[in-house]
N, C-alpha and C positions, 0 to 999 in steps of 0.2 A: 907735078901730080898728073896721073893718067886720067883719061876720060872716065874710066870706071870709078876712080876715086871721087871725081866731081859728082857723079850720080849718087855715090854712097853717102856723101856729106850734104846732099841737098836736104832741105826741110821736108818733113813728113808729107806735107800737102803736095809738094812737087813730085815726090816719089809715088804717092798714091794715085796721082792723076796721069801717070805715064800711059797706062793702058787699062782697059776694063778688067775687072777681077777675073772674068772667065778666060781672058787671053793671057794672063800671067803665067810664066813658066813655073812648073811644079818643082823645079830643082831647088835643093837646099842652098842657102846663101853662106858663102865663106868670105871673111874679110882678111886680107893679107896686109900686114903692116911691115914694110921693109924699106930701108933708106937707100939701098942699092937698086938703081933702076933696072940694070941687066938681070939681077937676081929676081926682082919683082916680076919682070916679063916672063922669064923662064919658068918660075914656079906657077904663075897664073896659067900658062899654056899646059904645063904638066898636069896640074890638078884638074883642069876642066876637061882634058882629054882622057884622064884615067878614072875620074869619078864623075858621077852625074850631079855636078854642082856648078853654081855660078860664082866666080871669084871676083870680088871687087878689091881694088888695091889702093893703099895710101902710103905716104912716105914717112910718117912719124906718128907718135902716140897721140898728139893733139888732134890730128885729122882722124885718127882711129876712133877717138871718143865721140867726135861729132857724128861719124858714120854710125856708131853703135847706138847712139841715142835717137838717130833719125829713123832707123828700121831694125827689126830683129835679125840677128845672124846666128847661125848654128855653131860655127867655129870661128875663132879668132886665131890666126897663125901670125905670131909677132916676133920680130927680132928683139933681143934683149937690149942691145946697145944702139940707140937711135938719138938723133938730135931733138932738142926741145923737150918733149916728154918721152922718156925711155920706156923699155918694156917693164921694168919694175914698177914705175909710177903708174903705168897703164893697168897692170895687174891690180894694184892697190885701189885704183878708181873703179875698176870692174867689180871688185869685192865690196867696196864702200857703197856703190850705187845699186848693188844687187842685180846687175845686168844678166839676163839669162843666156849666157854664151859660154861655150867650152873653150878654154884658152890653151894653146900649145905654143911653147916658147922655143925659139932657135937662137943660137949664138955661135960666132966664130971664135970666141975666146972663153970657151966653157971651162968651168972648174966644178969640183964637188960642192963647194960652198955656194956657187951660183945656182946649181941645180936644187940644192936643199932649200935655199931661200925662195926660189920660184915655186916649188911645190908647196911650201908653207903659205905662200900668198894665194894659193888656189889653182896653180897651173895643172892641167891634165897630164902633160908630159913635157919633157925637156930634151931637145935634140941639138946635137953639135954639128957645125959645118966643117967640111963639106957634107951636105946631107946625103944619107943613104936613101936613094929614091924609093926602093922597094919597102924599106922600113917606114918611110914617111907615109906612103900610101896605106900600109897596114894600120898605122896609128890613126890616120885620118878616117879610115873606114870604121874602125872600132869606136872612135869618138863620135862619128855621125850616128851610128846605131844607138849608142847610149844617150846622145843628145835627143834623138827622136823619141826615145822612151821617156826621157825626162819632160819633154814638151807635151807628150800625150798625157802623162800623169798630171802635169800642171793644168792642162785643159780640163781633164776629168774632175780635178778638185774644184775648179771654177764652176763646172756644171753642177757639182753637188750642192752648191749654194745658189744656183741660178734656176734655169728652166726645168730641170729634171727632179726638183725637190718639191714635195707637197706635204706639209704637216709632218716633216721628218720621214716621209716615205720617198724612196728614190726609184725612179724608173724612166726609161726612154721608150717603153713599150706602148703602142697605141691602145691596146686593151686596158692597160693600167691607167692611161690618161683619161679614158672614158669613165673608169671608176673614180678617178680624181674629180671629174666634173659632176658625177652623181653624188659624191660625198658633199661637194659644195652646195648642191641643191637640198640635200636631205638634212644637212647639219643644223639648219635654222628652223627645224620642225621638231615635233615630238614623236615622229613616226618610228615604229618598231622596225629594226633592220636585221636581216638574216645574212650572215657571211658564210659562204661555203668555200672550202679550199683544202688542199692536201696539208698534212702536217708540215709545219715549217715555212708556210707561204706568207706568214705575217698577218694572221687574222686579228690578233690582239692589237697590233700596230695600227691596223685600219680602224678598229674600234676606238682607239685613242685619238686618231685623226678626226673622226666624226665628232667625238666629245669636245675636243679642243677647238674645233672650227665652229662650234655652236655658240650663238649669242644668247640662247635661252637657258642653257644648262649652267647655272652658277654653282651647283653642288659638285661633289667629287665624282670621279669614275671609280666604281667598286667592281672588282672582278672576282668570279668564283668558278673554279674548275669542277663542273658537274660530274666528271668521270672519276675524280679523285676521292669522292666521299660516298660512303654507303647511304642507303635511303634514310635511315633514322637521323643521321648527322646532317644530311643535306637539307632536310626540312628545318632543323634548328638553325643551320647556317643561313638559310634564305629568310626565314620568318622570325627567328629569335625564339626565346622561351621564357616562361615565368619561373620564379623561384619555386623549387619543389615539384616541378612538372615531371621530372624523372630523377633517378637516384643521384646523378652527379650534378643536377641543376641547383647549385648552392646559392645562386643569386640570379636576378633578372638579367637577361642578355638581349640586346637589340640585334636583329638579323640584318642581312645584306640589303634587303629592300629598304629598311629604315635608314641605314647608313648612307644609302645612295639617294635619299630624298632631295629633290631639286637638281639631281645630277643624272648619271647614267649607270645602269647595272649591266655588266658584261657577263653573259652566261656562256662560258666556253664549254665546248663539247656537249651541247644541249641534247644531242642525239642519244646520250647515255643516261638521260634522266629516266628513272624507273617509272612504269605505268601509273602506280598510285600517285606519285608526285606530279606526273603530267597533268592530272585532273586539277590538283591544287594550284599548279602554275597557271593553268588556263583561266581559273577563276580570278586570280590576281590580275592577269592581263586584261580581262574583261571589265573588272570592277575597280581596279586600282586600290583595292583594300583587302586586308587579311587580318587574322588573329595570330598572336604568338602561340607557340606550342604550350598547351596547358592554360591558356588565357581565354577570356570571353570578350575583351574589349576589341572593337573593330578599329583598325589603324588605317588611315587613308594616306597615300603617298603620291607624290608627283615624280615619277621616274620614267626615263626613256630606257627601254630594254633593247640591247643589242645581243643577239644570239649568234653563236658560231659553231660549226661542225666540220669535221674532216670526212664526213660521209654524206651521201645524198639523203636528205630528210624525206623527199618524195618517195625514194625507193624503200625507206624504212616504213613509210605509211602503207605502201603497196604490200609489204611483207607482214603487215599487222603488228609492227613493233613500235609504232609511234602514232599518237592520236591525230586523226585527220583535222579535227577542229583546231587543235593546238598548232598544227603545221600552218594552217591558213592565218592564224593569229600572229605567228612569227614571220611569215613570208609576205609582209607588206611591201617592203623594198628588199630585193635580194642582190647581193654582190657576189659574183663568182670570181675568185682570185685564181689567175692562171698559175700553173707550176713554173718553176724556174727554167725547166727544159724548154718551155714555150716562150721564154723571154731571154734568148741568148744575148741580145744587145744590152741587157742589164748586168751581165756578169762583170765586164770591166768596171762599170760604174760602182757596183756594190763591192767588188774586190778592193778598189781604191778607198772607198769609205771605211772598210774594215781595217785596212792597213793604217789609216789614221787613228781609228779607235784603239788599236792594239799597239800603237807606237810606244816604245819604252820612254820613260821620263827623260827629258832633255835631249832626245834624239829625234832625227827626222824620220817620218814614216818610211817603211820599206817600199821598194819599187818592184813590181812584178815584172820579171823579164818576159820578152816575147815568147820564149820556149815554155815558160810556166803558164803564160796566159793561154797558149794553145792547149795545154793539158786541161785547164779550167773550162775552156769552151767545148772540149770534146767529151767532158763528163756528163752523165745523165742526171745527176743531182736528185736522187730519190728523196733525200732529206731536205731539198729545196734551200731556201735562204739560210736556214739554221745550219745546214751542213756546210754551206759555203763559208759562213762566218767562222765555224769551228776550224775549217781547213786553213783559213787565213790567219786565225789566231795561232794555230800550231806553227805555221810557216814563219810568222813574225818572231816567235820565240826561238825556233831552231836556226834561223838564218844568222850567219856569223858576220855578215857585212850588210850593206844597205840594199841588197837585192834578194828577192825571193825567187829561187830557182826550182826546177822540177823536183830535185831531191829533197827540198824542204817541205813539199806537199805530202799529205797522207798517202800511204802505200796503195790504198784502194783506188786512188786517182791515177797514179803513175803505172801501176801494174795490176789492172783489173783481172779478176779470175777468168780463166779460159772457159768458154762455153763447151760443155760436154756433149759429144755427139752421141746420138742414140740411133737405134735401128740396125738391121742386119745389112750386110753387103752381098749383093748377088754376083758371085764370081763367074757366073756363066755368061755375063754380059761384058763387052769390051770396056776397059777402064776409061778410055776417052769418052765413051757414051755416057757412063755414070757421072764423070766429072762435069760434062756439059749439062746434063740434066740437073745435077745438084746446084751448079752455078746459076742456071736459069731460075730455079726455084728460089734461091737465095736473093737474086737480083729482084725478082718479082715481089717478094715479101718486103724487101728493103724499100723498094720504090713506093709501094702502097703505104707503108708506115711513114715514110718521109713526106709523101704528098699529103697525107692526113695531117701531119704536124704543120706543114706549110700551107694548109687549106688550098691545095691545088696550084699554088704559085710556083711556076717552073723556075723562075729566076732565083727565088730564095732556096728552092730545093737544090738547084745546081750549086749555089754558094755553100750550103751546109754539107753537101755530100762530096764536094771537091771535084765535081764533074762539070763539063761544059753544058750550056743550055741545049746545044745540038745533040749531045749524047743522051741527055735526059729525055728530050723529045723523041729521039729514035727508039729508045728502050720502051717508053710509054706506048709507042705505036706497035713495037714488036710483041709486047705482052698483052696488047689489046686492053690497056687500062683506061677506063673512062674517068678522065680528070674531073668531070663535073660533079661526080659523087662526093668529092672532097672539098668543094668550094665552101660549103657551110658546115664542114665537120667540126 
């Protein structure tokens, strides 16, 4: 056994203590199981010189199993015919134990039957000796790429159940974590909450999180979409009605406030409540009592109200479209949900969640390829999380194998409409001068928008724009952009 094999088969404690975490090599680990010492040495040198990997070696399948259980490997390159535990038995053990490693089989006595059996046992590929070096490198490169994707997906799935999940809301974004903390404080009170955010940002999901996190709310959460009902029906929906109070009132009916007694009433799109109804809603929030339509009995309720809107209520107040006193009644605790375009770090997390949600019965969830993930990260998501969910659902249905590729995504993501140019062209001026002027104007506007999105953070701006920090800094200076104006944007 080689020195590498000894380190590979060492117990986890010994392996972990070799060096501090920050000094460990970032290279991927490959385990080579080969009984021929000369072949073992040659392949180790070849793979380490051709690929950015560290290759540990063992002489048989028994040693390979010890190494695989001691630490994680990306690739296992194993000979089929070895003493003690051969390649077939090794493959069976890898499958049985569910070890997260991609297995490539080699043999000098290859046959079609051997290849078929190896693939059935879960081998990624089957290569015959003497090995074609170029083909081996190509197979290894492809296997490493796919293994990296599988490891990333596995990590994301772990994160879904771990630190990035709060009451079924998923996020790695600091602003969202601040909202999570505020939800935790507000949940155990009866305080009225106002949620503002663009369509599709998950306002109802946040309302449900507040309700379910509460130890005081033993009743149900009742939701009503204020924009979907005309004024006369909205009043009946909220407060109920007595028999005979209007033509179609053939029996007494309890309203949403009564149904939510002891629980939470979620008023979605509260900005669309008509002015006459705003006055009645204000009275209920002040007194926690009301009368059914056509009735005289005063009904008292214990209800926490959570209101949501995709428009700024303050702006509606300033425009005279929403009562100021009602606004202040609703705006006790306000949650501003950021749009998905301001939460790019959440896109892989949410995409992984939706692949699980829309996985076909008895099939593993689809995996988003790096190319498809680039498309998702580059999109502006005007429809926010709802649009992302629809895109992943469509991709999961149209994908013919276990991967979601760019061609499986909606066309508006992969082929966005071209921006139409406007304005006249001054042919009296040199073309180079016009191009330089147009480019400078575009760069200036692009940088200002990007800096606003990143709140003046040069590093994040460079990462999202694909430019270096030096380039961003130079252009900011060239166009005399004051970065400070975006720090609190």
